[in-house]
C-alpha positions as CSV (number, residue, x, y, z in Angstrom):
1,M,59.9,-20.8,5.2
2,K,58.2,-21.4,1.9
3,K,59.3,-19.2,-1.1
4,A,57.4,-17.8,-4.1
5,V,58.4,-15.9,-7.3
6,C,56.4,-12.9,-7.8
7,L,56.5,-11.2,-11.1
8,L,56.8,-7.7,-10.0
9,S,56.1,-5.1,-12.9
10,G,55.7,-2.1,-10.4
11,G,52.1,-2.1,-11.6
12,M,48.8,-2.1,-9.6
13,D,48.0,-5.8,-9.9
14,S,51.4,-7.4,-9.7
15,T,52.0,-5.2,-6.5
16,T,48.8,-6.1,-5.0
17,L,49.4,-9.9,-5.5
18,A,52.8,-9.5,-4.0
19,F,51.2,-8.3,-0.9
20,V,48.7,-11.3,-1.1
21,A,51.6,-13.8,-1.4
22,K,53.3,-12.2,1.6
23,K,50.0,-12.5,3.5
24,M,49.8,-16.1,2.7
25,G,53.1,-16.8,4.2
26,Y,55.5,-16.8,1.3
27,D,59.1,-15.1,1.4
28,I,59.1,-13.3,-1.9
29,L,61.5,-14.0,-4.8
30,A,61.0,-10.8,-6.6
31,L,61.3,-11.0,-10.6
32,H,61.2,-7.9,-12.5
33,V,61.6,-8.2,-16.5
34,N,62.8,-5.4,-18.6
35,Y,61.6,-6.7,-22.1
36,G,62.0,-3.1,-23.8
37,Q,59.0,-1.7,-22.6
38,R,58.7,2.1,-23.0
39,T,57.8,2.5,-19.2
40,E,60.7,0.6,-18.1
41,K,62.5,3.2,-16.0
42,K,59.4,4.1,-13.9
43,E,58.3,0.4,-13.6
44,L,61.8,-0.8,-12.4
45,E,62.0,2.2,-9.8
46,C,58.6,1.0,-8.6
47,A,59.2,-2.5,-8.3
48,K,62.4,-1.9,-6.3
49,K,60.5,0.2,-3.9
50,I,57.7,-2.5,-3.6
51,A,60.3,-5.3,-3.2
52,E,62.0,-3.3,-0.5
53,R,58.7,-2.7,1.5
54,L,58.0,-6.5,1.2
55,R,61.4,-7.4,2.5
56,A,61.9,-9.7,-0.6
57,V,64.6,-12.2,0.3
58,D,65.8,-11.7,-3.4
59,F,65.2,-9.1,-6.3
60,V,66.4,-10.3,-9.8
61,E,66.1,-8.0,-12.8
62,I,66.1,-9.7,-16.3
63,T,66.8,-7.9,-19.5
64,L,65.4,-9.2,-22.8
65,D,66.1,-7.5,-26.0
66,Y,64.4,-9.4,-28.5
67,F,60.9,-8.1,-28.0
68,T,62.3,-4.6,-29.4
69,K,63.6,-6.5,-32.3
70,F,60.5,-8.4,-33.0
71,G,58.1,-5.1,-32.7
72,A,54.3,-5.3,-33.4
73,S,53.5,-3.7,-30.0
74,S,53.4,0.1,-29.0
75,L,55.1,-0.8,-25.7
76,T,58.2,-2.1,-27.2
77,D,58.3,-0.2,-30.7
78,P,58.7,3.6,-30.2
79,N,57.4,4.1,-34.0
80,I,54.0,2.8,-32.8
81,P,52.0,5.4,-30.8
82,V,50.1,4.0,-27.7
83,E,46.3,4.1,-28.5
84,S,43.8,5.9,-26.6
85,G,42.1,3.5,-24.3
86,V,38.4,2.4,-24.5
87,L,37.4,0.2,-21.5
88,G,35.9,-3.1,-22.7
89,K,37.5,-3.0,-26.0
90,A,37.2,-6.5,-27.8
91,N,39.6,-6.4,-30.5
92,R,43.4,-6.7,-30.3
93,P,45.0,-3.6,-28.5
94,N,48.2,-2.4,-29.9
95,T,49.7,-2.6,-26.4
96,Y,49.5,-6.4,-26.8
97,V,53.1,-7.9,-26.8
98,P,53.2,-11.1,-28.6
99,F,53.3,-14.1,-26.2
100,R,55.0,-11.9,-23.5
101,N,53.5,-14.0,-20.5
102,G,54.6,-17.2,-22.0
103,N,58.0,-15.7,-21.9
104,L,57.8,-14.3,-18.4
105,I,56.4,-17.5,-17.0
106,S,59.0,-19.6,-18.3
107,I,61.8,-17.3,-16.9
108,A,60.0,-17.3,-13.6
109,T,59.9,-21.1,-13.7
110,S,63.6,-21.5,-14.1
111,Y,64.1,-18.9,-11.2
112,C,61.7,-20.6,-9.0
113,E,63.0,-24.2,-9.5
114,S,66.7,-22.9,-9.1
115,R,65.7,-21.2,-5.6
116,G,63.8,-24.1,-4.5
117,G,60.4,-22.1,-4.5
118,E,57.1,-23.5,-4.3
119,A,55.0,-21.2,-6.3
120,I,54.9,-18.5,-9.0
121,F,52.5,-15.5,-8.7
122,I,51.4,-13.5,-11.8
123,G,48.9,-10.8,-11.5
124,V,46.6,-11.5,-14.7
125,Q,42.9,-10.2,-14.0
126,S,39.8,-10.6,-15.8
127,G,40.1,-7.3,-17.6
128,D,43.1,-8.7,-19.3
129,H,41.3,-11.3,-20.9
130,T,39.9,-8.9,-23.6
131,G,42.5,-8.6,-26.2
132,Y,45.3,-10.5,-24.4
133,P,45.3,-14.2,-25.0
134,D,48.2,-14.8,-22.8
135,C,46.2,-13.8,-19.9
136,T,43.1,-16.0,-20.0
137,P,42.5,-18.9,-17.6
138,K,42.8,-21.4,-20.3
139,F,46.3,-20.1,-21.2
140,I,47.4,-20.3,-17.5
141,E,46.1,-23.9,-17.3
142,A,48.2,-24.8,-20.1
143,M,51.2,-23.1,-18.8
144,Q,50.8,-25.0,-15.3
145,R,50.7,-28.4,-17.3
146,V,54.0,-27.2,-19.0
147,I,55.5,-26.4,-15.5
148,Y,54.5,-29.8,-14.1
149,I,56.1,-31.6,-17.2
150,G,59.1,-29.6,-17.6
151,T,60.6,-29.1,-13.9
152,Q,62.3,-31.7,-11.6
153,T,61.0,-30.3,-8.3
154,P,60.1,-32.7,-5.4
155,T,56.7,-30.8,-5.1
156,P,55.0,-29.5,-8.3
157,I,55.7,-25.6,-8.5
158,Q,52.3,-23.9,-8.5
159,L,51.4,-21.2,-11.0
160,L,49.0,-19.1,-8.9
161,T,46.6,-16.3,-10.2
162,P,44.1,-15.4,-7.6
163,F,43.0,-12.2,-9.5
164,V,42.2,-14.0,-12.6
165,S,38.4,-13.8,-12.3
166,M,38.6,-10.4,-10.4
167,N,38.2,-6.9,-11.9
168,K,40.6,-3.9,-10.9
169,T,38.0,-2.5,-8.3
170,S,38.0,-5.8,-6.5
171,I,41.7,-6.0,-6.6
172,L,42.0,-2.5,-5.4
173,R,39.7,-3.3,-2.5
174,E,41.9,-6.3,-1.5
175,G,44.9,-4.0,-1.8
176,I,43.5,-1.3,0.4
177,R,42.8,-4.0,3.0
178,L,46.5,-5.1,3.0
179,C,47.7,-1.5,3.1
180,V,49.5,-1.5,-0.3
181,P,51.2,1.7,-1.1
182,Y,49.8,2.6,-4.5
183,E,51.7,5.8,-4.6
184,D,54.8,3.5,-5.4
185,T,53.1,1.8,-8.3
186,W,52.9,2.9,-11.9
187,S,50.1,1.8,-14.4
188,C,50.4,4.3,-17.2
189,Y,51.6,3.1,-20.8
190,S,53.3,6.5,-21.0
191,E,57.1,7.0,-20.3
192,N,56.5,10.4,-18.8
193,D,56.6,11.5,-15.1
194,E,52.8,12.0,-15.1
195,A,50.2,9.4,-16.0
196,C,48.6,10.3,-19.3
197,G,45.1,9.5,-17.9
198,V,43.9,8.4,-21.5
199,C,45.6,4.9,-22.2
200,S,43.5,1.7,-21.3
201,S,45.8,1.0,-18.3
202,C,45.1,4.6,-16.8
203,L,41.4,4.4,-17.7
204,A,41.0,1.2,-15.9
205,R,43.0,2.3,-12.8
206,M,41.2,5.4,-12.6
207,K,37.9,3.6,-12.7
208,A,38.8,1.6,-9.8
209,F,39.5,4.3,-7.7
210,A,36.8,6.1,-8.7
211,D,34.5,3.1,-7.7
212,L,35.7,2.9,-4.3
213,G,35.3,6.9,-3.9
214,M,38.9,7.2,-3.6
215,E,41.8,9.5,-5.0
216,D,44.7,7.9,-7.0
217,P,47.8,9.1,-5.2
218,I,49.8,9.1,-8.4
219,P,50.0,12.4,-10.6
220,Y,48.2,12.7,-13.9
221,K,48.7,14.8,-16.8
222,K,46.3,17.9,-16.5
């Protein structure tokens, strides 16, 4: 059976993508990275639930402490408040974690090669291109070349991003088709038990459900 590493944050996009990978016939090697994000407790809880639902053949949690030492992001520095979201915002959001995906893809590549996997799935999508340079097609293409050059697998490991040109609404539509349990996912940048409903991640998620005329199953702050 072919195997794929799925970067599983516990969020809406990575969860949907893991279900897509399963549908494509891959056994799931679930990788969750704690990089000091303020939402880690909730994200890990969700990631474990999703991995169990997908009957992942492996679940690996990696903890990195250097992002909190670097700072410069409201996700990893508790002294920087998460800014309220504005959909379509063009400048750099303060939730940007410098070169985060470069680090995550590198770890995923090591994991994939060591387990004899054929592919890595990461859930970057079109909405991430605004303000997040490590989510762009150009960046993904560059990382694919790095993987080709830096690994010794008989068959080159593929870095797969099926959602890179899709918006959140289209991703949700695909997830509904695949019966993704969105009640077991978390998108908010807040560490509270209820989603804040005002950060950029919440706004994008809420819009997707509204576009499809559906109610989001996670709780929001009143």
